Jmol script that loads the backbone (N, CA, C; Angstrom):
load data "model"
ATOM      1  N   MET A   1    -116.827-107.895  55.728  1.00  0.00           N
ATOM      2  CA  MET A   1    -117.567-108.047  56.957  1.00  0.00           C
ATOM      3  C   MET A   1    -116.757-108.920  57.917  1.00  0.00           C
ATOM      4  N   THR A   2    -116.631-108.489  59.155  1.00  0.00           N
ATOM      5  CA  THR A   2    -115.897-109.233  60.168  1.00  0.00           C
ATOM      6  C   THR A   2    -116.859-109.707  61.244  1.00  0.00           C
ATOM      7  N   LEU A   3    -116.768-110.988  61.584  1.00  0.00           N
ATOM      8  CA  LEU A   3    -117.560-111.540  62.670  1.00  0.00           C
ATOM      9  C   LEU A   3    -116.913-111.115  63.975  1.00  0.00           C
ATOM     10  N   ASN A   4    -117.648-110.390  64.799  1.00  0.00           N
ATOM     11  CA  ASN A   4    -117.089-109.842  66.030  1.00  0.00           C
ATOM     12  C   ASN A   4    -117.343-110.773  67.213  1.00  0.00           C
ATOM     13  N   LYS A   5    -117.052-112.033  67.031  1.00  0.00           N
ATOM     14  CA  LYS A   5    -117.231-113.056  68.045  1.00  0.00           C
ATOM     15  C   LYS A   5    -116.074-114.037  67.888  1.00  0.00           C
ATOM     16  N   PRO A   6    -115.613-114.641  68.983  1.00  0.00           N
ATOM     17  CA  PRO A   6    -114.515-115.604  68.792  1.00  0.00           C
ATOM     18  C   PRO A   6    -114.982-116.808  67.980  1.00  0.00           C
ATOM     19  N   VAL A   7    -114.099-117.305  67.164  1.00  0.00           N
ATOM     20  CA  VAL A   7    -114.378-118.478  66.343  1.00  0.00           C
ATOM     21  C   VAL A   7    -113.429-119.575  66.789  1.00  0.00           C
ATOM     22  N   PHE A   8    -113.944-120.797  66.891  1.00  0.00           N
ATOM     23  CA  PHE A   8    -113.158-121.914  67.386  1.00  0.00           C
ATOM     24  C   PHE A   8    -112.765-122.814  66.223  1.00  0.00           C
ATOM     25  N   TYR A   9    -111.491-123.125  66.145  1.00  0.00           N
ATOM     26  CA  TYR A   9    -110.975-123.928  65.046  1.00  0.00           C
ATOM     27  C   TYR A   9    -110.325-125.203  65.548  1.00  0.00           C
ATOM     28  N   ASP A  10    -110.484-126.254  64.755  1.00  0.00           N
ATOM     29  CA  ASP A  10    -109.728-127.469  65.023  1.00  0.00           C
ATOM     30  C   ASP A  10    -108.536-127.487  64.070  1.00  0.00           C
ATOM     31  N   THR A  11    -107.710-128.480  64.197  1.00  0.00           N
ATOM     32  CA  THR A  11    -106.466-128.537  63.425  1.00  0.00           C
ATOM     33  C   THR A  11    -106.723-128.596  61.929  1.00  0.00           C
ATOM     34  N   ASP A  12    -107.632-129.470  61.504  1.00  0.00           N
ATOM     35  CA  ASP A  12    -107.843-129.667  60.068  1.00  0.00           C
ATOM     36  C   ASP A  12    -108.309-128.399  59.371  1.00  0.00           C
ATOM     37  N   CYS A  13    -109.272-127.701  59.964  1.00  0.00           N
ATOM     38  CA  CYS A  13    -109.772-126.462  59.350  1.00  0.00           C
ATOM     39  C   CYS A  13    -108.674-125.420  59.239  1.00  0.00           C
ATOM     40  N   LEU A  14    -108.000-125.183  60.325  1.00  0.00           N
ATOM     41  CA  LEU A  14    -106.963-124.162  60.346  1.00  0.00           C
ATOM     42  C   LEU A  14    -105.811-124.526  59.412  1.00  0.00           C
ATOM     43  N   GLU A  15    -105.438-125.778  59.423  1.00  0.00           N
ATOM     44  CA  GLU A  15    -104.333-126.231  58.583  1.00  0.00           C
ATOM     45  C   GLU A  15    -104.619-126.032  57.092  1.00  0.00           C
ATOM     46  N   CYS A  16    -105.874-126.193  56.692  1.00  0.00           N
ATOM     47  CA  CYS A  16    -106.235-125.984  55.281  1.00  0.00           C
ATOM     48  C   CYS A  16    -105.933-124.558  54.837  1.00  0.00           C
ATOM     49  N   PHE A  17    -106.283-123.577  55.668  1.00  0.00           N
ATOM     50  CA  PHE A  17    -105.989-122.188  55.330  1.00  0.00           C
ATOM     51  C   PHE A  17    -104.489-121.926  55.330  1.00  0.00           C
ATOM     52  N   LEU A  18    -103.800-122.473  56.315  1.00  0.00           N
ATOM     53  CA  LEU A  18    -102.369-122.222  56.439  1.00  0.00           C
ATOM     54  C   LEU A  18    -101.561-122.895  55.341  1.00  0.00           C
ATOM     55  N   PHE A  19    -101.991-124.047  54.904  1.00  0.00           N
ATOM     56  CA  PHE A  19    -101.254-124.791  53.871  1.00  0.00           C
ATOM     57  C   PHE A  19    -101.207-124.021  52.555  1.00  0.00           C
ATOM     58  N   VAL A  20    -102.240-123.251  52.264  1.00  0.00           N
ATOM     59  CA  VAL A  20    -102.281-122.492  51.010  1.00  0.00           C
ATOM     60  C   VAL A  20    -102.018-120.998  51.242  1.00  0.00           C
ATOM     61  N   ASP A  21    -101.440-120.670  52.406  1.00  0.00           N
ATOM     62  CA  ASP A  21    -101.094-119.290  52.757  1.00  0.00           C
ATOM     63  C   ASP A  21    -102.306-118.361  52.672  1.00  0.00           C
ATOM     64  N   ALA A  22    -103.432-118.799  53.241  1.00  0.00           N
ATOM     65  CA  ALA A  22    -104.668-118.018  53.196  1.00  0.00           C
ATOM     66  C   ALA A  22    -105.103-117.557  54.594  1.00  0.00           C
ATOM     67  N   GLY A  23    -104.167-117.462  55.517  1.00  0.00           N
ATOM     68  CA  GLY A  23    -104.492-116.986  56.855  1.00  0.00           C
ATOM     69  C   GLY A  23    -105.068-115.582  56.845  1.00  0.00           C
ATOM     70  N   HIS A  24    -104.686-114.784  55.848  1.00  0.00           N
ATOM     71  CA  HIS A  24    -105.204-113.419  55.739  1.00  0.00           C
ATOM     72  C   HIS A  24    -106.726-113.404  55.556  1.00  0.00           C
ATOM     73  N   ILE A  25    -107.282-114.447  54.968  1.00  0.00           N
ATOM     74  CA  ILE A  25    -108.740-114.544  54.812  1.00  0.00           C
ATOM     75  C   ILE A  25    -109.390-114.649  56.189  1.00  0.00           C
ATOM     76  N   LEU A  26    -108.817-115.478  57.050  1.00  0.00           N
ATOM     77  CA  LEU A  26    -109.339-115.617  58.408  1.00  0.00           C
ATOM     78  C   LEU A  26    -109.275-114.283  59.147  1.00  0.00           C
ATOM     79  N   GLU A  27    -108.173-113.565  58.963  1.00  0.00           N
ATOM     80  CA  GLU A  27    -108.010-112.273  59.638  1.00  0.00           C
ATOM     81  C   GLU A  27    -109.026-111.240  59.154  1.00  0.00           C
ATOM     82  N   LYS A  28    -109.459-111.360  57.911  1.00  0.00           N
ATOM     83  CA  LYS A  28    -110.483-110.447  57.389  1.00  0.00           C
ATOM     84  C   LYS A  28    -111.873-110.836  57.875  1.00  0.00           C
ATOM     85  N   LEU A  29    -112.099-112.123  58.068  1.00  0.00           N
ATOM     86  CA  LEU A  29    -113.430-112.608  58.454  1.00  0.00           C
ATOM     87  C   LEU A  29    -113.698-112.529  59.952  1.00  0.00           C
ATOM     88  N   PHE A  30    -112.662-112.732  60.773  1.00  0.00           N
ATOM     89  CA  PHE A  30    -112.854-112.872  62.211  1.00  0.00           C
ATOM     90  C   PHE A  30    -111.934-111.933  62.980  1.00  0.00           C
ATOM     91  N   THR A  31    -112.392-111.508  64.152  1.00  0.00           N
ATOM     92  CA  THR A  31    -111.548-110.670  65.002  1.00  0.00           C
ATOM     93  C   THR A  31    -110.546-111.508  65.785  1.00  0.00           C
ATOM     94  N   LYS A  32    -110.894-112.781  66.002  1.00  0.00           N
ATOM     95  CA  LYS A  32    -110.030-113.676  66.774  1.00  0.00           C
ATOM     96  C   LYS A  32    -110.456-115.109  66.509  1.00  0.00           C
ATOM     97  N   ILE A  33    -109.483-116.017  66.524  1.00  0.00           N
ATOM     98  CA  ILE A  33    -109.820-117.434  66.539  1.00  0.00           C
ATOM     99  C   ILE A  33    -109.225-118.040  67.807  1.00  0.00           C
ATOM    100  N   VAL A  34    -109.924-119.016  68.344  1.00  0.00           N
ATOM    101  CA  VAL A  34    -109.511-119.671  69.584  1.00  0.00           C
ATOM    102  C   VAL A  34    -109.213-121.124  69.277  1.00  0.00           C
ATOM    103  N   ILE A  35    -108.047-121.573  69.745  1.00  0.00           N
ATOM    104  CA  ILE A  35    -107.684-122.984  69.579  1.00  0.00           C
ATOM    105  C   ILE A  35    -107.245-123.542  70.923  1.00  0.00           C
ATOM    106  N   PRO A  36    -107.580-124.789  71.188  1.00  0.00           N
ATOM    107  CA  PRO A  36    -107.066-125.433  72.395  1.00  0.00           C
ATOM    108  C   PRO A  36    -105.562-125.667  72.259  1.00  0.00           C
ATOM    109  N   GLU A  37    -104.913-125.791  73.380  1.00  0.00           N
ATOM    110  CA  GLU A  37    -103.477-126.063  73.380  1.00  0.00           C
ATOM    111  C   GLU A  37    -103.145-127.325  72.575  1.00  0.00           C
ATOM    112  N   GLN A  38    -104.043-128.314  72.611  1.00  0.00           N
ATOM    113  CA  GLN A  38    -103.823-129.557  71.863  1.00  0.00           C
ATOM    114  C   GLN A  38    -103.734-129.283  70.362  1.00  0.00           C
ATOM    115  N   VAL A  39    -104.547-128.361  69.869  1.00  0.00           N
ATOM    116  CA  VAL A  39    -104.510-128.002  68.453  1.00  0.00           C
ATOM    117  C   VAL A  39    -103.192-127.290  68.144  1.00  0.00           C
ATOM    118  N   TYR A  40    -102.798-126.355  68.994  1.00  0.00           N
ATOM    119  CA  TYR A  40    -101.521-125.663  68.794  1.00  0.00           C
ATOM    120  C   TYR A  40    -100.370-126.664  68.745  1.00  0.00           C
ATOM    121  N   ASN A  41    -100.357-127.595  69.679  1.00  0.00           N
ATOM    122  CA  ASN A  41     -99.287-128.595  69.712  1.00  0.00           C
ATOM    123  C   ASN A  41     -99.268-129.443  68.442  1.00  0.00           C
ATOM    124  N   GLU A  42    -100.440-129.769  67.947  1.00  0.00           N
ATOM    125  CA  GLU A  42    -100.511-130.553  66.715  1.00  0.00           C
ATOM    126  C   GLU A  42     -99.994-129.740  65.517  1.00  0.00           C
ATOM    127  N   LEU A  43    -100.318-128.456  65.488  1.00  0.00           N
ATOM    128  CA  LEU A  43     -99.828-127.599  64.405  1.00  0.00           C
ATOM    129  C   LEU A  43     -98.311-127.448  64.435  1.00  0.00           C
ATOM    130  N   MET A  44     -97.728-127.453  65.619  1.00  0.00           N
ATOM    131  CA  MET A  44     -96.284-127.271  65.756  1.00  0.00           C
ATOM    132  C   MET A  44     -95.519-128.597  65.789  1.00  0.00           C
ATOM    133  N   ASP A  45     -96.219-129.698  65.636  1.00  0.00           N
ATOM    134  CA  ASP A  45     -95.606-131.025  65.668  1.00  0.00           C
ATOM    135  C   ASP A  45     -94.550-131.168  64.572  1.00  0.00           C
ATOM    136  N   ILE A  46     -93.569-131.992  64.828  1.00  0.00           N
ATOM    137  CA  ILE A  46     -92.483-132.220  63.871  1.00  0.00           C
ATOM    138  C   ILE A  46     -92.997-132.744  62.519  1.00  0.00           C
ATOM    139  N   ASN A  47     -94.122-133.439  62.533  1.00  0.00           N
ATOM    140  CA  ASN A  47     -94.676-134.003  61.293  1.00  0.00           C
ATOM    141  C   ASN A  47     -95.559-133.029  60.516  1.00  0.00           C
ATOM    142  N   THR A  48     -95.838-131.874  61.086  1.00  0.00           N
ATOM    143  CA  THR A  48     -96.632-130.868  60.385  1.00  0.00           C
ATOM    144  C   THR A  48     -95.751-130.199  59.334  1.00  0.00           C
ATOM    145  N   PRO A  49     -96.275-130.024  58.119  1.00  0.00           N
ATOM    146  CA  PRO A  49     -95.462-129.374  57.075  1.00  0.00           C
ATOM    147  C   PRO A  49     -94.963-127.998  57.510  1.00  0.00           C
ATOM    148  N   THR A  50     -93.741-127.694  57.147  1.00  0.00           N
ATOM    149  CA  THR A  50     -93.105-126.430  57.506  1.00  0.00           C
ATOM    150  C   THR A  50     -93.930-125.234  57.048  1.00  0.00           C
ATOM    151  N   ILE A  51     -94.549-125.328  55.873  1.00  0.00           N
ATOM    152  CA  ILE A  51     -95.353-124.221  55.341  1.00  0.00           C
ATOM    153  C   ILE A  51     -96.492-123.861  56.293  1.00  0.00           C
ATOM    154  N   VAL A  52     -97.070-124.853  56.935  1.00  0.00           N
ATOM    155  CA  VAL A  52     -98.168-124.614  57.879  1.00  0.00           C
ATOM    156  C   VAL A  52     -97.650-123.843  59.084  1.00  0.00           C
ATOM    157  N   LYS A  53     -96.523-124.271  59.630  1.00  0.00           N
ATOM    158  CA  LYS A  53     -95.946-123.590  60.794  1.00  0.00           C
ATOM    159  C   LYS A  53     -95.537-122.158  60.454  1.00  0.00           C
ATOM    160  N   THR A  54     -94.924-121.993  59.301  1.00  0.00           N
ATOM    161  CA  THR A  54     -94.479-120.666  58.865  1.00  0.00           C
ATOM    162  C   THR A  54     -95.668-119.725  58.718  1.00  0.00           C
ATOM    163  N   ASN A  55     -96.727-120.196  58.068  1.00  0.00           N
ATOM    164  CA  ASN A  55     -97.896-119.342  57.852  1.00  0.00           C
ATOM    165  C   ASN A  55     -98.670-119.085  59.138  1.00  0.00           C
ATOM    166  N   PHE A  56     -98.631-120.015  60.067  1.00  0.00           N
ATOM    167  CA  PHE A  56     -99.248-119.782  61.378  1.00  0.00           C
ATOM    168  C   PHE A  56     -98.550-118.619  62.074  1.00  0.00           C
ATOM    169  N   LYS A  57     -97.232-118.594  61.997  1.00  0.00           N
ATOM    170  CA  LYS A  57     -96.451-117.540  62.653  1.00  0.00           C
ATOM    171  C   LYS A  57     -96.648-116.182  61.976  1.00  0.00           C
ATOM    172  N   LYS A  58     -97.144-116.179  60.732  1.00  0.00           N
ATOM    173  CA  LYS A  58     -97.395-114.937  60.012  1.00  0.00           C
ATOM    174  C   LYS A  58     -98.721-114.278  60.409  1.00  0.00           C
ATOM    175  N   LEU A  59     -99.593-115.004  61.104  1.00  0.00           N
ATOM    176  CA  LEU A  59    -100.867-114.423  61.535  1.00  0.00           C
ATOM    177  C   LEU A  59    -100.590-113.279  62.498  1.00  0.00           C
ATOM    178  N   LYS A  60    -101.414-112.229  62.442  1.00  0.00           N
ATOM    179  CA  LYS A  60    -101.140-111.050  63.262  1.00  0.00           C
ATOM    180  C   LYS A  60    -101.153-111.384  64.751  1.00  0.00           C
ATOM    181  N   ASP A  61    -100.340-110.671  65.481  1.00  0.00           N
ATOM    182  CA  ASP A  61    -100.173-110.886  66.918  1.00  0.00           C
ATOM    183  C   ASP A  61    -101.504-110.737  67.648  1.00  0.00           C
ATOM    184  N   GLY A  62    -101.855-111.714  68.462  1.00  0.00           N
ATOM    185  CA  GLY A  62    -103.087-111.669  69.231  1.00  0.00           C
ATOM    186  C   GLY A  62    -104.305-112.214  68.508  1.00  0.00           C
ATOM    187  N   PHE A  63    -104.165-112.549  67.225  1.00  0.00           N
ATOM    188  CA  PHE A  63    -105.298-113.059  66.452  1.00  0.00           C
ATOM    189  C   PHE A  63    -105.698-114.458  66.893  1.00  0.00           C
ATOM    190  N   VAL A  64    -104.718-115.278  67.231  1.00  0.00           N
ATOM    191  CA  VAL A  64    -104.986-116.640  67.691  1.00  0.00           C
ATOM    192  C   VAL A  64    -104.826-116.679  69.205  1.00  0.00           C
ATOM    193  N   GLU A  65    -105.858-117.145  69.875  1.00  0.00           N
ATOM    194  CA  GLU A  65    -105.800-117.329  71.323  1.00  0.00           C
ATOM    195  C   GLU A  65    -105.753-118.828  71.600  1.00  0.00           C
ATOM    196  N   THR A  66    -104.786-119.232  72.387  1.00  0.00           N
ATOM    197  CA  THR A  66    -104.658-120.636  72.766  1.00  0.00           C
ATOM    198  C   THR A  66    -105.200-120.802  74.174  1.00  0.00           C
ATOM    199  N   ARG A  67    -106.097-121.764  74.331  1.00  0.00           N
ATOM    200  CA  ARG A  67    -106.674-122.029  75.662  1.00  0.00           C
ATOM    201  C   ARG A  67    -106.184-123.372  76.164  1.00  0.00           C
ATOM    202  N   GLN A  68    -105.859-123.416  77.429  1.00  0.00           N
ATOM    203  CA  GLN A  68    -105.355-124.633  78.054  1.00  0.00           C
ATOM    204  C   GLN A  68    -106.470-125.307  78.845  1.00  0.00           C
ATOM    205  N   ILE A  69    -106.495-126.616  78.782  1.00  0.00           N
ATOM    206  CA  ILE A  69    -107.393-127.401  79.618  1.00  0.00           C
ATOM    207  C   ILE A  69    -106.503-128.015  80.706  1.00  0.00           C
ATOM    208  N   GLN A  70    -106.678-127.571  81.959  1.00  0.00           N
ATOM    209  CA  GLN A  70    -105.831-128.004  83.068  1.00  0.00           C
ATOM    210  C   GLN A  70    -105.988-129.501  83.363  1.00  0.00           C
ATOM    211  N   PHE A  71    -104.880-130.192  83.520  1.00  0.00           N
ATOM    212  CA  PHE A  71    -104.877-131.612  83.836  1.00  0.00           C
ATOM    213  C   PHE A  71    -105.598-131.866  85.162  1.00  0.00           C
ATOM    214  N   ALA A  72    -106.425-132.894  85.192  1.00  0.00           N
ATOM    215  CA  ALA A  72    -107.162-133.356  86.370  1.00  0.00           C
ATOM    216  C   ALA A  72    -108.267-132.394  86.832  1.00  0.00           C
ATOM    217  N   SER A  73    -108.539-131.355  86.059  1.00  0.00           N
ATOM    218  CA  SER A  73    -109.627-130.437  86.398  1.00  0.00           C
ATOM    219  C   SER A  73    -110.953-131.036  85.930  1.00  0.00           C
ATOM    220  N   HIS A  74    -112.039-130.406  86.327  1.00  0.00           N
ATOM    221  CA  HIS A  74    -113.362-130.829  85.851  1.00  0.00           C
ATOM    222  C   HIS A  74    -113.413-130.757  84.327  1.00  0.00           C
ATOM    223  N   GLU A  75    -112.826-129.694  83.766  1.00  0.00           N
ATOM    224  CA  GLU A  75    -112.803-129.525  82.315  1.00  0.00           C
ATOM    225  C   GLU A  75    -112.031-130.657  81.637  1.00  0.00           C
ATOM    226  N   TYR A  76    -110.896-131.025  82.223  1.00  0.00           N
ATOM    227  CA  TYR A  76    -110.081-132.095  81.655  1.00  0.00           C
ATOM    228  C   TYR A  76    -110.826-133.434  81.694  1.00  0.00           C
ATOM    229  N   THR A  77    -111.484-133.698  82.814  1.00  0.00           N
ATOM    230  CA  THR A  77    -112.251-134.940  82.949  1.00  0.00           C
ATOM    231  C   THR A  77    -113.361-134.991  81.909  1.00  0.00           C
ATOM    232  N   THR A  78    -114.092-133.886  81.759  1.00  0.00           N
ATOM    233  CA  THR A  78    -115.167-133.840  80.771  1.00  0.00           C
ATOM    234  C   THR A  78    -114.608-133.994  79.363  1.00  0.00           C
ATOM    235  N   TYR A  79    -113.497-133.329  79.079  1.00  0.00           N
ATOM    236  CA  TYR A  79    -112.835-133.456  77.776  1.00  0.00           C
ATOM    237  C   TYR A  79    -112.520-134.920  77.473  1.00  0.00           C
ATOM    238  N   ASN A  80    -111.951-135.622  78.449  1.00  0.00           N
ATOM    239  CA  ASN A  80    -111.612-137.033  78.230  1.00  0.00           C
ATOM    240  C   ASN A  80    -112.851-137.903  78.061  1.00  0.00           C
ATOM    241  N   LEU A  81    -113.902-137.604  78.795  1.00  0.00           N
ATOM    242  CA  LEU A  81    -115.134-138.372  78.638  1.00  0.00           C
ATOM    243  C   LEU A  81    -115.739-138.163  77.245  1.00  0.00           C
ATOM    244  N   ILE A  82    -115.701-136.923  76.772  1.00  0.00           N
ATOM    245  CA  ILE A  82    -116.193-136.653  75.416  1.00  0.00           C
ATOM    246  C   ILE A  82    -115.324-137.389  74.407  1.00  0.00           C
ATOM    247  N   LYS A  83    -114.011-137.282  74.578  1.00  0.00           N
ATOM    248  CA  LYS A  83    -113.073-137.899  73.643  1.00  0.00           C
ATOM    249  C   LYS A  83    -113.278-139.405  73.545  1.00  0.00           C
ATOM    250  N   LYS A  84    -113.574-140.029  74.682  1.00  0.00           N
ATOM    251  CA  LYS A  84    -113.766-141.479  74.699  1.00  0.00           C
ATOM    252  C   LYS A  84    -115.195-141.888  74.362  1.00  0.00           C
ATOM    253  N   GLY A  85    -116.074-140.911  74.184  1.00  0.00           N
ATOM    254  CA  GLY A  85    -117.442-141.208  73.810  1.00  0.00           C
ATOM    255  C   GLY A  85    -118.334-141.605  74.970  1.00  0.00           C
ATOM    256  N   PHE A  86    -117.978-141.195  76.189  1.00  0.00           N
ATOM    257  CA  PHE A  86    -118.749-141.580  77.366  1.00  0.00           C
ATOM    258  C   PHE A  86    -119.635-140.466  77.909  1.00  0.00           C
ATOM    259  N   TRP A  87    -119.732-139.340  77.228  1.00  0.00           N
ATOM    260  CA  TRP A  87    -120.456-138.211  77.781  1.00  0.00           C
ATOM    261  C   TRP A  87    -121.266-137.507  76.706  1.00  0.00           C
ATOM    262  N   SER A  88    -122.463-137.130  77.062  1.00  0.00           N
ATOM    263  CA  SER A  88    -123.244-136.207  76.242  1.00  0.00           C
ATOM    264  C   SER A  88    -124.316-135.601  77.115  1.00  0.00           C
ATOM    265  N   GLN A  89    -124.663-134.368  76.852  1.00  0.00           N
ATOM    266  CA  GLN A  89    -125.673-133.696  77.655  1.00  0.00           C
ATOM    267  C   GLN A  89    -127.065-134.265  77.396  1.00  0.00           C
ATOM    268  N   THR A  90    -127.282-134.846  76.250  1.00  0.00           N
ATOM    269  CA  THR A  90    -128.607-135.355  75.901  1.00  0.00           C
ATOM    270  C   THR A  90    -128.782-136.820  76.270  1.00  0.00           C
ATOM    271  N   GLY A  91    -127.701-137.465  76.681  1.00  0.00           N
ATOM    272  CA  GLY A  91    -127.778-138.890  76.973  1.00  0.00           C
ATOM    273  C   GLY A  91    -127.525-139.740  75.749  1.00  0.00           C
ATOM    274  N   LYS A  92    -127.391-139.106  74.606  1.00  0.00           N
ATOM    275  CA  LYS A  92    -127.084-139.820  73.369  1.00  0.00           C
ATOM    276  C   LYS A  92    -125.660-139.453  72.971  1.00  0.00           C
ATOM    277  N   CYS A  93    -124.822-140.424  72.898  1.00  0.00           N
ATOM    278  CA  CYS A  93    -123.432-140.155  72.555  1.00  0.00           C
ATOM    279  C   CYS A  93    -123.298-140.119  71.045  1.00  0.00           C
ATOM    280  N   CYS A  94    -122.988-138.966  70.534  1.00  0.00           N
ATOM    281  CA  CYS A  94    -122.900-138.800  69.083  1.00  0.00           C
ATOM    282  C   CYS A  94    -121.700-137.924  68.756  1.00  0.00           C
ATOM    283  N   VAL A  95    -120.564-138.240  69.317  1.00  0.00           N
ATOM    284  CA  VAL A  95    -119.358-137.461  69.071  1.00  0.00           C
ATOM    285  C   VAL A  95    -118.558-138.156  67.985  1.00  0.00           C
ATOM    286  N   ILE A  96    -118.338-137.438  66.898  1.00  0.00           N
ATOM    287  CA  ILE A  96    -117.534-137.998  65.825  1.00  0.00           C
ATOM    288  C   ILE A  96    -116.068-137.693  66.095  1.00  0.00           C
ATOM    289  N   LYS A  97    -115.199-138.355  65.401  1.00  0.00           N
ATOM    290  CA  LYS A  97    -113.764-138.171  65.613  1.00  0.00           C
ATOM    291  C   LYS A  97    -113.323-136.847  64.999  1.00  0.00           C
ATOM    292  N   PHE A  98    -113.136-135.858  65.809  1.00  0.00           N
ATOM    293  CA  PHE A  98    -112.506-134.610  65.408  1.00  0.00           C
ATOM    294  C   PHE A  98    -111.896-134.014  66.657  1.00  0.00           C
ATOM    295  N   ASP A  99    -111.352-132.860  66.565  1.00  0.00           N
ATOM    296  CA  ASP A  99    -110.667-132.290  67.719  1.00  0.00           C
ATOM    297  C   ASP A  99    -111.658-132.012  68.843  1.00  0.00           C
ATOM    298  N   VAL A 100    -111.750-132.957  69.753  1.00  0.00           N
ATOM    299  CA  VAL A 100    -112.703-132.887  70.855  1.00  0.00           C
ATOM    300  C   VAL A 100    -112.409-131.691  71.743  1.00  0.00           C
ATOM    301  N   SER A 101    -111.177-131.287  71.810  1.00  0.00           N
ATOM    302  CA  SER A 101    -110.835-130.147  72.647  1.00  0.00           C
ATOM    303  C   SER A 101    -111.551-128.885  72.162  1.00  0.00           C
ATOM    304  N   VAL A 102    -111.738-128.747  70.863  1.00  0.00           N
ATOM    305  CA  VAL A 102    -112.479-127.605  70.329  1.00  0.00           C
ATOM    306  C   VAL A 102    -113.939-127.686  70.755  1.00  0.00           C
ATOM    307  N   LEU A 103    -114.521-128.857  70.606  1.00  0.00           N
ATOM    308  CA  LEU A 103    -115.908-129.075  71.014  1.00  0.00           C
ATOM    309  C   LEU A 103    -116.081-128.741  72.486  1.00  0.00           C
ATOM    310  N   TYR A 104    -115.158-129.168  73.301  1.00  0.00           N
ATOM    311  CA  TYR A 104    -115.271-128.938  74.735  1.00  0.00           C
ATOM    312  C   TYR A 104    -115.171-127.456  75.081  1.00  0.00           C
ATOM    313  N   ILE A 105    -114.217-126.754  74.504  1.00  0.00           N
ATOM    314  CA  ILE A 105    -114.070-125.333  74.814  1.00  0.00           C
ATOM    315  C   ILE A 105    -115.322-124.569  74.386  1.00  0.00           C
ATOM    316  N   CYS A 106    -115.907-124.912  73.260  1.00  0.00           N
ATOM    317  CA  CYS A 106    -117.172-124.285  72.845  1.00  0.00           C
ATOM    318  C   CYS A 106    -118.249-124.564  73.890  1.00  0.00           C
ATOM    319  N   ASN A 107    -118.271-125.766  74.430  1.00  0.00           N
ATOM    320  CA  ASN A 107    -119.277-126.139  75.411  1.00  0.00           C
ATOM    321  C   ASN A 107    -119.117-125.383  76.729  1.00  0.00           C
ATOM    322  N   ILE A 108    -117.894-125.229  77.209  1.00  0.00           N
ATOM    323  CA  ILE A 108    -117.720-124.613  78.532  1.00  0.00           C
ATOM    324  C   ILE A 108    -118.011-123.116  78.532  1.00  0.00           C
ATOM    325  N   ILE A 109    -117.926-122.471  77.371  1.00  0.00           N
ATOM    326  CA  ILE A 109    -118.260-121.041  77.349  1.00  0.00           C
ATOM    327  C   ILE A 109    -119.640-120.813  76.753  1.00  0.00           C
ATOM    328  N   ASN A 110    -120.400-121.881  76.600  1.00  0.00           N
ATOM    329  CA  ASN A 110    -121.770-121.807  76.084  1.00  0.00           C
ATOM    330  C   ASN A 110    -121.840-121.103  74.737  1.00  0.00           C
ATOM    331  N   PHE A 111    -120.939-121.451  73.855  1.00  0.00           N
ATOM    332  CA  PHE A 111    -120.894-120.842  72.524  1.00  0.00           C
ATOM    333  C   PHE A 111    -121.920-121.481  71.629  1.00  0.00           C
TER     334      PHE A 111
END
end "model"
wireframe off; spacefill off
backbone 0.3
color backbone group
């Protein structure tokens, strides 16, 4: 069964699949995964294990979509406010430390 909706991943989740060469599982489960540019940069960082980078490049073409958050845009400002813990739609700040860029992209497309 394939979920026919975009799925949003942060670095830790995606890296777990890539570290054990299980990207094919993601390709069977989802039609596409979306990652913020910040997540992509973290995956390609010099400190990321080579196996993770290699397995990321093995994912089928077009399966991973990278989204950019433009500097100084409304989206960027909101992203930074979430990251620093100064923003919430409910008035209660309850953002835990994880890839805030993923949380933000889910929010802007009303996912």
